[in-house]
N, C-alpha and C positions, 0 to 999 in steps of 0.2 A: 426495521426487522425482517424483511422480505429476503434480503442478503443472506442472512442468518439461517434464515429456513433453506434457501436455496441449496448453501453448502452444509448443509444438514450436522451442525453443530451445535445446534439446540440441546442445553443440558438444563433440567430444571433447578440444579444448585448452584448456577452460573448467574451475575448480573449481566444485563447488557454489556456494560464496559467491559468487563471479563470477557465475554464473548468476543467483541470487537478486537480486544488486545490479541487474542489466541488467532483470529481470521489474520490479521495483520503479520503476526509473527508466523505462521504456518502457510499463509499462501501469499501475501504482498511480499514480505521482505524476502522469504524463501525463492521465491519467482524471480526476483530481482537479482539477488546474491547468485544463483544457479543460472539465470536466464533460461527459465523454465514457463513458457509462454502460456501453457496450458493451467498452471496455476494461477497466471495474472487474468486471465479469461474468466476464472470463477470468482474472482474478487470484483470487477468492473462491471457495471451495467453496461449493456450494447448502446446505449447513446450517452455515457458518460463523457465529459469534456475535462480535459486536464489542463492547468494553467501553472507556468512556473518559471525559472530562469535559469539558464545555463550560464556561469562567470557572469551573470548579470545582465545577460541577455535574456528578455522576456520571450517565453514561446507559449504557444495555445496550441493542443493538439486533441483530437479524438482518442478514444480509448484505445480502438484498432490501432492507429497510426502509433500510439505510445507502446503498445503491446508490440507490434511489428519490429519497432526500433531497439526494443530490448533483445529479440529473438535475432536481430542482426547484428548485434555488438559481440564483442568476446566477455565474456561474463566476469565478474570478480571473482567469482571462485576457479574459473578456468586461468585467470592472471594471477591466480596464488595469493589473493588477498585474503586477509581474515573477516570474518562474517562479523559484522556489528551493526546491531537494530538498535534504536532508540525511539521510544515511543511515551508518551505522557497525556493523561487526560488533565486538561485544563478548561476552568470556566465552568459552565454547566453544558453546554451543546457543542463544544469546540474538541475535535480530536488532532493532536499535534503529531504527527510521524516525523517530522522534518526537524533535527536538532536546530537549524537555522534560525528557525521560526518562534517568535515567541508570543504566546497567548497573555493577555490582560484580562481580568474580569472586567466586564462593562457594568 
């Protein structure tokens, strides 16, 4: 919840899940789409580590490396691509913001 307070989006009528969804849409997805590194800096903890794959090649990056990479590329917005963000809550403590990933209840 510290991230939610940092971003100052706490509203008494929202569940934590709704707050997380709003932060992902307003900061993460928007930051990725626009190439807005300032929005992304508000989402990631300074010591966050990111793991993923691009075309089935695994990668590991610090939040700083990831955000710098987003800032150096041509954003989807500038390349004329439509904004599409998908996220869903699955399981009790898993947040899936990548449609390629499937969550299973354990």
